[in-house]
PyMOL Python script that loads the backbone (N, CA, C, O; Angstrom):
from pymol import cmd

cmd.read_pdbstr("""\
ATOM      1  N   MET A   1     -24.438   4.511 -14.378  1.00  0.00           N
ATOM      2  CA  MET A   1     -23.760   4.024 -13.136  1.00  0.00           C
ATOM      3  C   MET A   1     -23.256   5.934 -12.290  1.00  0.00           C
ATOM      4  O   MET A   1     -22.638   6.801 -12.907  1.00  0.00           O
ATOM      5  N   LEU A   2     -23.762   6.061 -10.849  1.00  0.00           N
ATOM      6  CA  LEU A   2     -24.065   7.349 -10.457  1.00  0.00           C
ATOM      7  C   LEU A   2     -22.416   7.720  -9.728  1.00  0.00           C
ATOM      8  O   LEU A   2     -21.847   6.956  -8.948  1.00  0.00           O
ATOM      9  N   PRO A   3     -21.927   8.891 -10.141  1.00  0.00           N
ATOM     10  CA  PRO A   3     -20.950   8.724  -9.870  1.00  0.00           C
ATOM     11  C   PRO A   3     -19.981   8.491  -7.972  1.00  0.00           C
ATOM     12  O   PRO A   3     -18.831   8.419  -7.537  1.00  0.00           O
ATOM     13  N   SER A   4     -21.177   8.467  -7.538  1.00  0.00           N
ATOM     14  CA  SER A   4     -20.701   7.902  -6.269  1.00  0.00           C
ATOM     15  C   SER A   4     -20.366   6.761  -5.751  1.00  0.00           C
ATOM     16  O   SER A   4     -19.817   6.490  -4.683  1.00  0.00           O
ATOM     17  N   GLU A   5     -20.993   5.701  -7.157  1.00  0.00           N
ATOM     18  CA  GLU A   5     -20.629   4.861  -7.268  1.00  0.00           C
ATOM     19  C   GLU A   5     -19.008   3.864  -7.727  1.00  0.00           C
ATOM     20  O   GLU A   5     -18.339   2.877  -7.422  1.00  0.00           O
ATOM     21  N   LEU A   6     -19.121   5.358  -8.919  1.00  0.00           N
ATOM     22  CA  LEU A   6     -17.837   5.181  -9.673  1.00  0.00           C
ATOM     23  C   LEU A   6     -16.714   5.200  -8.597  1.00  0.00           C
ATOM     24  O   LEU A   6     -15.854   4.326  -8.482  1.00  0.00           O
ATOM     25  N   ILE A   7     -16.830   6.275  -7.850  1.00  0.00           N
ATOM     26  CA  ILE A   7     -15.648   6.787  -6.844  1.00  0.00           C
ATOM     27  C   ILE A   7     -15.976   5.760  -5.812  1.00  0.00           C
ATOM     28  O   ILE A   7     -15.190   5.937  -4.881  1.00  0.00           O
ATOM     29  N   GLY A   8     -16.643   4.939  -5.599  1.00  0.00           N
ATOM     30  CA  GLY A   8     -16.414   4.306  -4.283  1.00  0.00           C
ATOM     31  C   GLY A   8     -16.301   2.460  -5.366  1.00  0.00           C
ATOM     32  O   GLY A   8     -16.155   1.377  -4.799  1.00  0.00           O
ATOM     33  N   SER A   9     -16.408   2.616  -6.771  1.00  0.00           N
ATOM     34  CA  SER A   9     -15.874   1.466  -7.213  1.00  0.00           C
ATOM     35  C   SER A   9     -14.098   1.208  -7.369  1.00  0.00           C
ATOM     36  O   SER A   9     -13.415   0.227  -7.077  1.00  0.00           O
ATOM     37  N   LEU A  10     -13.616   2.935  -8.129  1.00  0.00           N
ATOM     38  CA  LEU A  10     -12.493   3.202  -7.894  1.00  0.00           C
ATOM     39  C   LEU A  10     -11.832   3.227  -6.751  1.00  0.00           C
ATOM     40  O   LEU A  10     -10.659   2.856  -6.708  1.00  0.00           O
ATOM     41  N   ALA A  11     -12.476   3.659  -5.688  1.00  0.00           N
ATOM     42  CA  ALA A  11     -11.956   3.026  -4.220  1.00  0.00           C
ATOM     43  C   ALA A  11     -11.407   2.014  -3.591  1.00  0.00           C
ATOM     44  O   ALA A  11     -10.396   1.881  -2.901  1.00  0.00           O
ATOM     45  N   ALA A  12     -12.585   1.049  -4.094  1.00  0.00           N
ATOM     46  CA  ALA A  12     -11.957  -0.207  -4.137  1.00  0.00           C
ATOM     47  C   ALA A  12     -11.514  -0.961  -4.675  1.00  0.00           C
ATOM     48  O   ALA A  12     -11.180  -2.015  -4.134  1.00  0.00           O
ATOM     49  N   CYS A  13     -11.302  -0.671  -6.194  1.00  0.00           N
ATOM     50  CA  CYS A  13      -9.967  -0.834  -7.184  1.00  0.00           C
ATOM     51  C   CYS A  13      -8.872  -0.955  -6.363  1.00  0.00           C
ATOM     52  O   CYS A  13      -8.303  -1.963  -5.945  1.00  0.00           O
ATOM     53  N   LEU A  14      -8.590   0.565  -6.138  1.00  0.00           N
ATOM     54  CA  LEU A  14      -7.360   0.808  -5.850  1.00  0.00           C
ATOM     55  C   LEU A  14      -6.157   0.525  -4.424  1.00  0.00           C
ATOM     56  O   LEU A  14      -4.965   0.245  -4.294  1.00  0.00           O
ATOM     57  N   THR A  15      -7.528   0.846  -3.417  1.00  0.00           N
ATOM     58  CA  THR A  15      -6.527   0.063  -1.926  1.00  0.00           C
ATOM     59  C   THR A  15      -6.656  -1.562  -1.932  1.00  0.00           C
ATOM     60  O   THR A  15      -5.857  -2.272  -1.322  1.00  0.00           O
ATOM     61  N   THR A  16      -8.396  -2.374  -3.135  1.00  0.00           N
ATOM     62  CA  THR A  16      -7.777  -3.760  -3.382  1.00  0.00           C
ATOM     63  C   THR A  16      -6.480  -3.849  -3.749  1.00  0.00           C
ATOM     64  O   THR A  16      -5.723  -4.383  -2.938  1.00  0.00           O
ATOM     65  N   ALA A  17      -5.844  -3.286  -5.218  1.00  0.00           N
ATOM     66  CA  ALA A  17      -4.777  -3.419  -5.836  1.00  0.00           C
ATOM     67  C   ALA A  17      -3.599  -3.092  -5.255  1.00  0.00           C
ATOM     68  O   ALA A  17      -2.618  -3.610  -5.788  1.00  0.00           O
ATOM     69  N   ALA A  18      -3.230  -1.811  -3.557  1.00  0.00           N
ATOM     70  CA  ALA A  18      -2.276  -1.291  -3.133  1.00  0.00           C
ATOM     71  C   ALA A  18      -1.896  -3.294  -2.498  1.00  0.00           C
ATOM     72  O   ALA A  18      -0.788  -3.311  -1.962  1.00  0.00           O
ATOM     73  N   PHE A  19      -2.254  -4.058  -2.498  1.00  0.00           N
ATOM     74  CA  PHE A  19      -1.374  -5.290  -1.871  1.00  0.00           C
ATOM     75  C   PHE A  19      -0.518  -5.755  -3.031  1.00  0.00           C
ATOM     76  O   PHE A  19       0.697  -5.912  -2.913  1.00  0.00           O
ATOM     77  N   ILE A  20      -1.354  -6.025  -4.441  1.00  0.00           N
ATOM     78  CA  ILE A  20      -0.478  -6.881  -5.147  1.00  0.00           C
ATOM     79  C   ILE A  20       1.240  -6.315  -5.195  1.00  0.00           C
ATOM     80  O   ILE A  20       1.921  -7.109  -5.844  1.00  0.00           O
ATOM     81  N   PRO A  21       2.016  -5.168  -4.666  1.00  0.00           N
ATOM     82  CA  PRO A  21       2.680  -5.637  -5.205  1.00  0.00           C
ATOM     83  C   PRO A  21       3.601  -5.787  -3.902  1.00  0.00           C
ATOM     84  O   PRO A  21       4.810  -5.979  -4.038  1.00  0.00           O
ATOM     85  N   GLN A  22       3.129  -5.715  -2.896  1.00  0.00           N
ATOM     86  CA  GLN A  22       3.150  -6.326  -1.535  1.00  0.00           C
ATOM     87  C   GLN A  22       3.043  -7.989  -1.394  1.00  0.00           C
ATOM     88  O   GLN A  22       3.590  -8.452  -0.394  1.00  0.00           O
ATOM     89  N   VAL A  23       2.499  -8.775  -2.149  1.00  0.00           N
ATOM     90  CA  VAL A  23       2.597  -9.493  -1.866  1.00  0.00           C
ATOM     91  C   VAL A  23       3.159 -10.423  -3.107  1.00  0.00           C
ATOM     92  O   VAL A  23       3.149 -11.634  -2.886  1.00  0.00           O
ATOM     93  N   TRP A  24       3.729  -9.910  -4.603  1.00  0.00           N
ATOM     94  CA  TRP A  24       4.639 -10.386  -5.564  1.00  0.00           C
ATOM     95  C   TRP A  24       6.195 -10.002  -4.112  1.00  0.00           C
ATOM     96  O   TRP A  24       6.878 -10.969  -3.773  1.00  0.00           O
ATOM     97  N   GLN A  25       6.460  -8.756  -3.555  1.00  0.00           N
ATOM     98  CA  GLN A  25       8.075  -8.737  -3.551  1.00  0.00           C
ATOM     99  C   GLN A  25       7.906  -9.336  -2.297  1.00  0.00           C
ATOM    100  O   GLN A  25       9.025  -8.997  -1.912  1.00  0.00           O
ATOM    101  N   VAL A  26       7.239 -10.222  -0.886  1.00  0.00           N
ATOM    102  CA  VAL A  26       7.835 -10.708  -0.286  1.00  0.00           C
ATOM    103  C   VAL A  26       7.343 -12.155  -0.864  1.00  0.00           C
ATOM    104  O   VAL A  26       7.737 -13.068  -0.138  1.00  0.00           O
ATOM    105  N   TRP A  27       6.392 -12.698  -2.263  1.00  0.00           N
ATOM    106  CA  TRP A  27       6.676 -13.805  -2.545  1.00  0.00           C
ATOM    107  C   TRP A  27       7.983 -14.280  -3.554  1.00  0.00           C
ATOM    108  O   TRP A  27       8.194 -15.437  -3.920  1.00  0.00           O
ATOM    109  N   ARG A  28       8.570 -13.415  -3.804  1.00  0.00           N
ATOM    110  CA  ARG A  28       9.894 -13.078  -4.629  1.00  0.00           C
ATOM    111  C   ARG A  28      11.378 -13.350  -4.151  1.00  0.00           C
ATOM    112  O   ARG A  28      12.272 -14.022  -4.666  1.00  0.00           O
ATOM    113  N   SER A  29      11.321 -12.381  -2.651  1.00  0.00           N
ATOM    114  CA  SER A  29      12.605 -12.363  -2.154  1.00  0.00           C
ATOM    115  C   SER A  29      11.978 -13.246  -0.532  1.00  0.00           C
ATOM    116  O   SER A  29      12.572 -12.835   0.464  1.00  0.00           O
ATOM    117  N   GLN A  30      11.315 -13.919  -0.358  1.00  0.00           N
ATOM    118  CA  GLN A  30      10.824 -14.687   1.011  1.00  0.00           C
ATOM    119  C   GLN A  30      11.198 -14.218   1.598  1.00  0.00           C
ATOM    120  O   GLN A  30      11.849 -14.868   2.416  1.00  0.00           O
ATOM    121  N   HIS A  31      11.176 -12.667   1.781  1.00  0.00           N
ATOM    122  CA  HIS A  31      11.477 -11.888   2.837  1.00  0.00           C
ATOM    123  C   HIS A  31      10.754 -11.101   3.534  1.00  0.00           C
ATOM    124  O   HIS A  31      10.151 -10.148   3.042  1.00  0.00           O
ATOM    125  N   THR A  32      10.729 -11.475   5.025  1.00  0.00           N
ATOM    126  CA  THR A  32       9.153 -10.993   5.479  1.00  0.00           C
ATOM    127  C   THR A  32       9.403 -10.321   6.744  1.00  0.00           C
ATOM    128  O   THR A  32       8.390 -10.079   7.401  1.00  0.00           O
ATOM    129  N   GLN A  33      11.030  -9.800   7.464  1.00  0.00           N
ATOM    130  CA  GLN A  33      11.595  -9.363   8.386  1.00  0.00           C
ATOM    131  C   GLN A  33      11.026  -7.764   8.725  1.00  0.00           C
ATOM    132  O   GLN A  33      11.041  -7.113   9.769  1.00  0.00           O
ATOM    133  N   ASP A  34      10.666  -7.540   7.740  1.00  0.00           N
ATOM    134  CA  ASP A  34      10.433  -6.212   7.867  1.00  0.00           C
ATOM    135  C   ASP A  34       8.552  -5.897   7.935  1.00  0.00           C
ATOM    136  O   ASP A  34       7.851  -4.887   8.003  1.00  0.00           O
ATOM    137  N   ILE A  35       8.367  -7.003   7.889  1.00  0.00           N
ATOM    138  CA  ILE A  35       6.753  -6.306   7.979  1.00  0.00           C
ATOM    139  C   ILE A  35       5.715  -6.865   9.565  1.00  0.00           C
ATOM    140  O   ILE A  35       6.169  -7.715  10.331  1.00  0.00           O
ATOM    141  N   SER A  36       5.190  -6.610   9.651  1.00  0.00           N
ATOM    142  CA  SER A  36       4.681  -6.255  11.214  1.00  0.00           C
ATOM    143  C   SER A  36       3.280  -7.822  10.824  1.00  0.00           C
ATOM    144  O   SER A  36       2.215  -7.682  10.222  1.00  0.00           O
ATOM    145  N   LEU A  37       3.702  -8.804  11.276  1.00  0.00           N
ATOM    146  CA  LEU A  37       2.770  -9.832  12.331  1.00  0.00           C
ATOM    147  C   LEU A  37       1.439  -9.044  12.669  1.00  0.00           C
ATOM    148  O   LEU A  37       0.368  -9.269  12.106  1.00  0.00           O
ATOM    149  N   ALA A  38       1.702  -7.762  14.002  1.00  0.00           N
ATOM    150  CA  ALA A  38       0.679  -7.257  13.797  1.00  0.00           C
ATOM    151  C   ALA A  38      -0.323  -6.432  13.667  1.00  0.00           C
ATOM    152  O   ALA A  38      -1.250  -6.257  14.457  1.00  0.00           O
ATOM    153  N   MET A  39      -0.195  -6.098  13.002  1.00  0.00           N
ATOM    154  CA  MET A  39      -0.431  -5.759  11.614  1.00  0.00           C
ATOM    155  C   MET A  39      -1.108  -6.137  10.438  1.00  0.00           C
ATOM    156  O   MET A  39      -1.968  -5.503   9.827  1.00  0.00           O
ATOM    157  N   TYR A  40      -0.619  -7.252  10.188  1.00  0.00           N
ATOM    158  CA  TYR A  40      -1.659  -8.006   9.175  1.00  0.00           C
ATOM    159  C   TYR A  40      -2.332  -8.724  10.246  1.00  0.00           C
ATOM    160  O   TYR A  40      -3.557  -8.605  10.280  1.00  0.00           O
ATOM    161  N   ALA A  41      -1.818  -9.384  11.052  1.00  0.00           N
ATOM    162  CA  ALA A  41      -3.076 -10.213  11.962  1.00  0.00           C
ATOM    163  C   ALA A  41      -4.600  -9.441  11.991  1.00  0.00           C
ATOM    164  O   ALA A  41      -5.742  -9.859  11.800  1.00  0.00           O
ATOM    165  N   ALA A  42      -4.236  -8.580  12.207  1.00  0.00           N
ATOM    166  CA  ALA A  42      -5.644  -7.234  12.644  1.00  0.00           C
ATOM    167  C   ALA A  42      -5.402  -7.183  11.630  1.00  0.00           C
ATOM    168  O   ALA A  42      -5.140  -8.356  11.364  1.00  0.00           O
ATOM    169  N   PHE A  43      -5.230  -6.390  10.387  1.00  0.00           N
ATOM    170  CA  PHE A  43      -5.767  -6.274   8.672  1.00  0.00           C
ATOM    171  C   PHE A  43      -6.728  -7.210   8.559  1.00  0.00           C
ATOM    172  O   PHE A  43      -7.926  -6.931   8.499  1.00  0.00           O
ATOM    173  N   THR A  44      -6.391  -8.049   8.533  1.00  0.00           N
ATOM    174  CA  THR A  44      -6.484  -9.466   7.783  1.00  0.00           C
ATOM    175  C   THR A  44      -8.335  -9.544   8.362  1.00  0.00           C
ATOM    176  O   THR A  44      -9.472  -9.399   7.914  1.00  0.00           O
ATOM    177  N   CYS A  45      -7.565  -9.893   9.715  1.00  0.00           N
ATOM    178  CA  CYS A  45      -9.191 -10.189  10.625  1.00  0.00           C
ATOM    179  C   CYS A  45     -10.263  -9.024  10.167  1.00  0.00           C
ATOM    180  O   CYS A  45     -11.402  -9.066   9.703  1.00  0.00           O
ATOM    181  N   GLY A  46      -9.091  -7.656  10.621  1.00  0.00           N
ATOM    182  CA  GLY A  46     -10.720  -6.238  10.188  1.00  0.00           C
ATOM    183  C   GLY A  46     -11.448  -6.519   8.413  1.00  0.00           C
ATOM    184  O   GLY A  46     -12.598  -6.289   8.040  1.00  0.00           O
ATOM    185  N   VAL A  47     -10.086  -7.171   7.482  1.00  0.00           N
ATOM    186  CA  VAL A  47     -11.151  -7.505   6.181  1.00  0.00           C
ATOM    187  C   VAL A  47     -12.045  -8.321   6.098  1.00  0.00           C
ATOM    188  O   VAL A  47     -12.951  -7.857   5.405  1.00  0.00           O
ATOM    189  N   ALA A  48     -12.376  -9.868   6.655  1.00  0.00           N
ATOM    190  CA  ALA A  48     -12.715 -11.271   7.271  1.00  0.00           C
ATOM    191  C   ALA A  48     -14.172 -10.472   7.384  1.00  0.00           C
ATOM    192  O   ALA A  48     -15.163 -10.680   6.684  1.00  0.00           O
ATOM    193  N   LEU A  49     -14.015  -9.417   8.552  1.00  0.00           N
ATOM    194  CA  LEU A  49     -15.542  -8.891   9.224  1.00  0.00           C
ATOM    195  C   LEU A  49     -16.049  -8.219   8.245  1.00  0.00           C
ATOM    196  O   LEU A  49     -17.166  -8.560   7.855  1.00  0.00           O
ATOM    197  N   TRP A  50     -15.179  -6.788   7.416  1.00  0.00           N
ATOM    198  CA  TRP A  50     -15.867  -6.299   6.400  1.00  0.00           C
ATOM    199  C   TRP A  50     -16.750  -7.301   5.603  1.00  0.00           C
ATOM    200  O   TRP A  50     -17.963  -7.134   5.482  1.00  0.00           O
ATOM    201  N   LEU A  51     -15.955  -8.538   4.973  1.00  0.00           N
ATOM    202  CA  LEU A  51     -16.075  -9.649   4.070  1.00  0.00           C
ATOM    203  C   LEU A  51     -17.529  -9.726   4.545  1.00  0.00           C
ATOM    204  O   LEU A  51     -18.577  -9.519   3.933  1.00  0.00           O
ATOM    205  N   THR A  52     -17.271 -10.113   5.922  1.00  0.00           N
ATOM    206  CA  THR A  52     -18.551 -11.047   6.364  1.00  0.00           C
ATOM    207  C   THR A  52     -20.166  -9.875   6.278  1.00  0.00           C
ATOM    208  O   THR A  52     -21.258 -10.045   5.736  1.00  0.00           O
ATOM    209  N   TYR A  53     -19.611  -8.772   7.065  1.00  0.00           N
ATOM    210  CA  TYR A  53     -20.936  -8.083   7.134  1.00  0.00           C
ATOM    211  C   TYR A  53     -21.561  -6.999   5.515  1.00  0.00           C
ATOM    212  O   TYR A  53     -22.505  -6.212   5.460  1.00  0.00           O
ATOM    213  N   GLY A  54     -20.351  -7.503   4.169  1.00  0.00           N
ATOM    214  CA  GLY A  54     -21.366  -7.141   3.065  1.00  0.00           C
ATOM    215  C   GLY A  54     -22.316  -8.562   2.751  1.00  0.00           C
ATOM    216  O   GLY A  54     -23.403  -8.624   2.177  1.00  0.00           O
ATOM    217  N   ILE A  55     -21.508  -9.639   3.331  1.00  0.00           N
ATOM    218  CA  ILE A  55     -22.529 -10.792   2.539  1.00  0.00           C
ATOM    219  C   ILE A  55     -24.178 -10.395   3.460  1.00  0.00           C
ATOM    220  O   ILE A  55     -25.345 -10.402   3.069  1.00  0.00           O
ATOM    221  N   LEU A  56     -23.561 -10.087   4.769  1.00  0.00           N
ATOM    222  CA  LEU A  56     -24.421 -10.118   5.689  1.00  0.00           C
ATOM    223  C   LEU A  56     -25.963  -8.920   4.882  1.00  0.00           C
ATOM    224  O   LEU A  56     -27.168  -9.161   4.959  1.00  0.00           O
ATOM    225  N   LEU A  57     -25.308  -7.746   4.214  1.00  0.00           N
ATOM    226  CA  LEU A  57     -25.851  -7.056   3.628  1.00  0.00           C
ATOM    227  C   LEU A  57     -26.455  -7.581   2.034  1.00  0.00           C
ATOM    228  O   LEU A  57     -27.524  -7.353   1.467  1.00  0.00           O
ATOM    229  N   ASN A  58     -25.581  -8.156   1.743  1.00  0.00           N
ATOM    230  CA  ASN A  58     -25.644  -9.102   0.250  1.00  0.00           C
ATOM    231  C   ASN A  58     -25.023  -7.957  -0.765  1.00  0.00           C
ATOM    232  O   ASN A  58     -25.486  -7.698  -1.875  1.00  0.00           O
ATOM    233  N   ALA A  59     -24.219  -7.515  -0.337  1.00  0.00           N
ATOM    234  CA  ALA A  59     -23.117  -5.613  -1.058  1.00  0.00           C
ATOM    235  C   ALA A  59     -22.566  -6.219  -2.000  1.00  0.00           C
ATOM    236  O   ALA A  59     -21.691  -6.985  -1.596  1.00  0.00           O
ATOM    237  N   TRP A  60     -22.703  -6.206  -3.086  1.00  0.00           N
ATOM    238  CA  TRP A  60     -21.580  -6.963  -4.022  1.00  0.00           C
ATOM    239  C   TRP A  60     -20.154  -6.329  -3.851  1.00  0.00           C
ATOM    240  O   TRP A  60     -19.129  -6.893  -3.470  1.00  0.00           O
ATOM    241  N   PRO A  61     -20.399  -4.573  -4.355  1.00  0.00           N
ATOM    242  CA  PRO A  61     -18.927  -4.322  -4.219  1.00  0.00           C
ATOM    243  C   PRO A  61     -18.121  -3.740  -2.800  1.00  0.00           C
ATOM    244  O   PRO A  61     -17.220  -2.946  -2.526  1.00  0.00           O
ATOM    245  N   ILE A  62     -19.170  -4.786  -2.011  1.00  0.00           N
ATOM    246  CA  ILE A  62     -18.115  -4.944  -0.874  1.00  0.00           C
ATOM    247  C   ILE A  62     -17.577  -6.087  -0.968  1.00  0.00           C
ATOM    248  O   ILE A  62     -16.353  -6.198  -1.030  1.00  0.00           O
ATOM    249  N   ILE A  63     -18.620  -7.414  -1.003  1.00  0.00           N
ATOM    250  CA  ILE A  63     -17.791  -8.056  -1.039  1.00  0.00           C
ATOM    251  C   ILE A  63     -17.007  -8.814  -1.974  1.00  0.00           C
ATOM    252  O   ILE A  63     -16.342  -9.781  -1.602  1.00  0.00           O
ATOM    253  N   ILE A  64     -17.057  -8.356  -3.399  1.00  0.00           N
ATOM    254  CA  ILE A  64     -15.992  -8.264  -4.416  1.00  0.00           C
ATOM    255  C   ILE A  64     -14.655  -7.450  -3.419  1.00  0.00           C
ATOM    256  O   ILE A  64     -13.551  -7.609  -2.898  1.00  0.00           O
ATOM    257  N   ALA A  65     -15.188  -7.000  -3.535  1.00  0.00           N
ATOM    258  CA  ALA A  65     -13.180  -5.914  -2.711  1.00  0.00           C
ATOM    259  C   ALA A  65     -12.743  -6.183  -1.651  1.00  0.00           C
ATOM    260  O   ALA A  65     -11.598  -5.845  -1.353  1.00  0.00           O
ATOM    261  N   ASN A  66     -13.765  -7.054  -0.563  1.00  0.00           N
ATOM    262  CA  ASN A  66     -13.599  -7.726   1.129  1.00  0.00           C
ATOM    263  C   ASN A  66     -12.634  -9.019   0.104  1.00  0.00           C
ATOM    264  O   ASN A  66     -11.504  -8.612  -0.164  1.00  0.00           O
ATOM    265  N   ALA A  67     -12.894 -10.171  -0.348  1.00  0.00           N
ATOM    266  CA  ALA A  67     -12.959 -11.058  -0.855  1.00  0.00           C
ATOM    267  C   ALA A  67     -11.706 -10.991  -1.082  1.00  0.00           C
ATOM    268  O   ALA A  67     -10.819 -11.618  -0.504  1.00  0.00           O
ATOM    269  N   ILE A  68     -11.590 -10.116  -2.055  1.00  0.00           N
ATOM    270  CA  ILE A  68      -9.818 -10.170  -3.127  1.00  0.00           C
ATOM    271  C   ILE A  68      -9.061  -9.694  -2.116  1.00  0.00           C
ATOM    272  O   ILE A  68      -8.017 -10.305  -1.888  1.00  0.00           O
ATOM    273  N   THR A  69      -9.381  -8.565  -1.321  1.00  0.00           N
ATOM    274  CA  THR A  69      -8.433  -7.737  -0.741  1.00  0.00           C
ATOM    275  C   THR A  69      -8.020  -9.374   0.840  1.00  0.00           C
ATOM    276  O   THR A  69      -6.910  -9.517   1.354  1.00  0.00           O
ATOM    277  N   LEU A  70      -9.152 -10.178   1.150  1.00  0.00           N
ATOM    278  CA  LEU A  70      -9.037 -10.817   2.019  1.00  0.00           C
ATOM    279  C   LEU A  70      -7.630 -11.812   1.651  1.00  0.00           C
ATOM    280  O   LEU A  70      -6.637 -11.970   2.361  1.00  0.00           O
ATOM    281  N   LEU A  71      -7.897 -12.361   0.407  1.00  0.00           N
ATOM    282  CA  LEU A  71      -7.206 -13.312  -0.377  1.00  0.00           C
ATOM    283  C   LEU A  71      -5.393 -12.876  -0.461  1.00  0.00           C
ATOM    284  O   LEU A  71      -4.628 -13.792  -0.160  1.00  0.00           O
ATOM    285  N   LEU A  72      -4.832 -11.655  -0.819  1.00  0.00           N
ATOM    286  CA  LEU A  72      -4.067 -10.547  -0.728  1.00  0.00           C
ATOM    287  C   LEU A  72      -3.202 -10.422   0.786  1.00  0.00           C
ATOM    288  O   LEU A  72      -2.017 -10.743   0.882  1.00  0.00           O
ATOM    289  N   SER A  73      -3.999  -9.915   1.892  1.00  0.00           N
ATOM    290  CA  SER A  73      -3.683  -9.796   2.992  1.00  0.00           C
ATOM    291  C   SER A  73      -3.456 -11.483   3.747  1.00  0.00           C
ATOM    292  O   SER A  73      -2.716 -12.140   4.479  1.00  0.00           O
ATOM    293  N   GLY A  74      -4.198 -11.514   3.260  1.00  0.00           N
ATOM    294  CA  GLY A  74      -4.247 -13.310   3.998  1.00  0.00           C
ATOM    295  C   GLY A  74      -2.811 -13.844   3.132  1.00  0.00           C
ATOM    296  O   GLY A  74      -1.928 -13.859   3.990  1.00  0.00           O
ATOM    297  N   THR A  75      -2.230 -14.276   1.826  1.00  0.00           N
ATOM    298  CA  THR A  75      -1.062 -14.265   1.586  1.00  0.00           C
ATOM    299  C   THR A  75       0.054 -13.755   2.292  1.00  0.00           C
ATOM    300  O   THR A  75       0.991 -14.440   2.701  1.00  0.00           O
ATOM    301  N   VAL A  76      -0.089 -12.402   2.435  1.00  0.00           N
ATOM    302  CA  VAL A  76       1.068 -12.239   2.865  1.00  0.00           C
ATOM    303  C   VAL A  76       1.208 -12.632   4.434  1.00  0.00           C
ATOM    304  O   VAL A  76       2.161 -13.372   4.677  1.00  0.00           O
ATOM    305  N   LEU A  77       0.355 -12.226   5.596  1.00  0.00           N
ATOM    306  CA  LEU A  77      -0.032 -13.550   6.307  1.00  0.00           C
ATOM    307  C   LEU A  77       0.499 -14.261   6.687  1.00  0.00           C
ATOM    308  O   LEU A  77       0.969 -14.404   7.816  1.00  0.00           O
ATOM    309  N   VAL A  78       0.546 -15.084   5.486  1.00  0.00           N
ATOM    310  CA  VAL A  78       0.659 -16.790   5.202  1.00  0.00           C
ATOM    311  C   VAL A  78       1.908 -17.033   5.377  1.00  0.00           C
ATOM    312  O   VAL A  78       2.571 -17.789   6.088  1.00  0.00           O
ATOM    313  N   LEU A  79       2.178 -15.971   4.317  1.00  0.00           N
ATOM    314  CA  LEU A  79       4.079 -16.043   3.442  1.00  0.00           C
ATOM    315  C   LEU A  79       5.099 -15.281   5.449  1.00  0.00           C
ATOM    316  O   LEU A  79       6.073 -15.699   6.076  1.00  0.00           O
ATOM    317  N   LYS A  80       4.086 -14.055   5.688  1.00  0.00           N
ATOM    318  CA  LYS A  80       5.026 -14.159   6.760  1.00  0.00           C
ATOM    319  C   LYS A  80       5.134 -14.880   7.836  1.00  0.00           C
ATOM    320  O   LYS A  80       6.250 -14.801   8.349  1.00  0.00           O
ATOM    321  N   LEU A  81       4.171 -15.756   8.530  1.00  0.00           N
ATOM    322  CA  LEU A  81       4.186 -16.799   9.335  1.00  0.00           C
ATOM    323  C   LEU A  81       5.022 -18.429   8.520  1.00  0.00           C
ATOM    324  O   LEU A  81       5.102 -19.496   9.129  1.00  0.00           O
ATOM    325  N   ARG A  82       5.431 -18.256   7.389  1.00  0.00           N
ATOM    326  CA  ARG A  82       6.320 -19.146   6.708  1.00  0.00           C
ATOM    327  C   ARG A  82       7.578 -18.572   7.018  1.00  0.00           C
ATOM    328  O   ARG A  82       8.035 -19.158   8.000  1.00  0.00           O
ATOM    329  N   PHE A  83       8.204 -17.841   6.683  1.00  0.00           N
ATOM    330  CA  PHE A  83       9.345 -17.193   6.376  1.00  0.00           C
ATOM    331  C   PHE A  83      10.084 -16.615   7.838  1.00  0.00           C
ATOM    332  O   PHE A  83      11.289 -16.729   8.059  1.00  0.00           O
ATOM    333  N   GLY A  84       9.460 -16.208   8.433  1.00  0.00           N
ATOM    334  CA  GLY A  84       9.596 -15.122   9.300  1.00  0.00           C
ATOM    335  C   GLY A  84       9.528 -13.790   9.307  1.00  0.00           C
ATOM    336  O   GLY A  84       9.727 -13.167  10.350  1.00  0.00           O
TER     337      GLY A  84
END
""", "prot")
cmd.dss("prot")
cmd.show_as("cartoon", "prot")
cmd.util.cbc("prot")
cmd.orient("prot")
């Protein structure tokens, strides 16, 4: 693996994993009052577009990282809509 690929993979893992604590906290507490609906809606749409871009390029690192991030950010968005 090239150093640039290693750095890109590490960055993808860290930025994707950064959503796990937020999902866990919201799931556990069912408290979403302090979460911005507009931010998560825009972010989730952006991630969906990155995923689409990765699919069009057949770029597996982009596809995998953004598919997982879409699942996590989408979960927070759904919980925000559910719990208000």
